[in-house]
C-alpha positions in Angstrom: 61.2 121.5 77.9 62.3 124.3 75.5 61.7 127.8 76.8 63.2 129.6 73.8 61.0 132.2 72.1 59.6 131.2 68.7 60.6 133.3 65.6 57.2 135.0 65.7 57.6 135.8 69.4 61.1 137.2 68.8 59.7 139.3 65.9 56.9 140.7 68.2 59.4 141.6 70.9 61.7 143.2 68.4 58.9 145.2 66.8 57.8 146.6 70.1 61.3 147.3 71.3 62.2 149.1 68.1 59.0 151.1 68.2 59.6 152.1 71.8 63.2 153.1 71.1 62.2 155.3 68.2 58.8 156.8 69.2 58.7 156.6 73.0 62.1 156.6 74.7 63.3 160.0 73.3 60.2 161.6 74.9 59.5 159.6 78.0 61.1 162.0 80.5 59.3 164.9 79.0 56.0 163.1 79.1 56.6 162.1 82.7 57.4 165.7 83.7 54.3 166.9 82.0 52.2 164.2 83.5 50.7 163.1 80.2 51.3 160.8 77.3 50.3 162.4 73.9 47.1 161.0 72.5 48.8 160.7 69.1 50.9 157.8 70.4 48.0 155.4 70.9 46.8 155.1 67.3 50.4 154.4 66.3 50.5 151.5 68.8 47.1 150.4 67.5 48.4 150.2 64.0 50.9 147.6 65.2 48.0 145.6 66.6 48.7 146.6 70.2 45.2 147.9 70.9 43.8 144.4 71.2 46.7 142.1 71.8 44.7 139.2 73.3 41.3 140.1 71.8 40.3 137.3 69.5 40.9 137.8 65.8 37.3 137.3 65.0 36.6 140.3 67.2 39.2 142.3 65.4 42.1 141.8 67.8 45.5 140.4 67.3 44.6 137.1 69.0 47.9 136.7 70.8 48.6 134.7 73.9 49.3 136.3 77.3 53.0 135.4 76.8 53.1 137.2 73.5 51.5 140.3 75.0 53.9 140.2 77.9 56.7 140.4 75.4 55.2 143.6 74.0 54.8 145.1 77.5 58.4 144.1 78.4 59.8 145.6 75.3 57.8 148.9 75.6 58.8 149.1 79.3 62.4 149.5 78.2 61.3 152.8 76.6 58.7 153.9 79.2 57.1 151.7 81.9 54.1 154.1 82.1 53.2 153.6 78.5 53.6 149.8 78.9 51.5 149.8 82.1 48.7 151.8 80.5 48.7 149.6 77.4 48.6 146.5 79.6 45.5 147.7 81.5 43.8 148.8 78.3 44.4 145.3 76.8 43.2 143.5 80.0 39.9 145.4 79.8 39.5 144.9 76.1 40.1 141.1 76.6 37.5 141.0 79.4 34.9 142.7 77.1 35.8 140.3 74.3 35.6 137.2 76.5 32.7 138.0 78.8 30.7 140.8 77.1 27.6 140.3 74.9 27.9 140.7 71.2 26.2 144.1 71.5 28.8 145.2 74.1 31.7 144.0 71.9 30.2 145.7 68.8 29.7 149.0 70.7 33.1 149.3 72.4 35.8 147.1 70.8 36.2 148.7 67.4 37.2 152.1 68.8 39.3 150.4 71.5 41.2 148.4 69.0 42.1 151.6 67.1 42.8 153.2 70.5 40.4 156.0 69.8 38.8 154.9 73.1 40.9 153.9 76.1 40.0 151.3 78.6 41.0 151.4 82.2 39.8 150.4 85.7 39.9 151.8 89.2 41.2 149.7 92.0 42.6 151.9 94.7 39.9 152.5 97.3 39.9 154.0 100.8 40.6 151.4 103.4 42.1 148.8 101.0 44.5 150.6 98.7 45.2 148.3 95.8 44.4 145.1 97.7 41.3 143.9 95.9 40.8 141.2 98.4 40.3 143.8 101.2 37.6 145.7 99.3 34.4 146.1 101.3 31.1 147.3 100.0 27.5 147.6 101.1 24.2 148.2 99.4 21.6 150.7 100.5 18.1 150.2 99.4 16.8 153.3 97.6 13.6 154.2 95.8 15.4 156.6 93.5 
């Protein structure tokens, strides 16, 4: 079994690594200290196709595999793990909408997400369970409101 990256995968990794080295790494410490990533970064990443890495091409995404996307996240992590993590979560949410959402939902949310004018995220940490999703507990209260 050959585990070597294809030429296309190497090119994807190199593109993400080079972008990170030029546009992210020089500012990462400053962003971390300020507690924010400038909004102007995200459209630049979207122009590289990183706003919808594993969103299907017919939905406007890049249509890459999870491995391909992982190469992007790994390469960007070399510049700033926070940027790579945020991008990973955004892409996971976009992929879920693409895969499981209705056409109306995809039409409403994906175009602006793929250009990264809109950001996707999710909340997992909850009292009593932290980030352990299997320990989440919930209840329903009947209400007439």
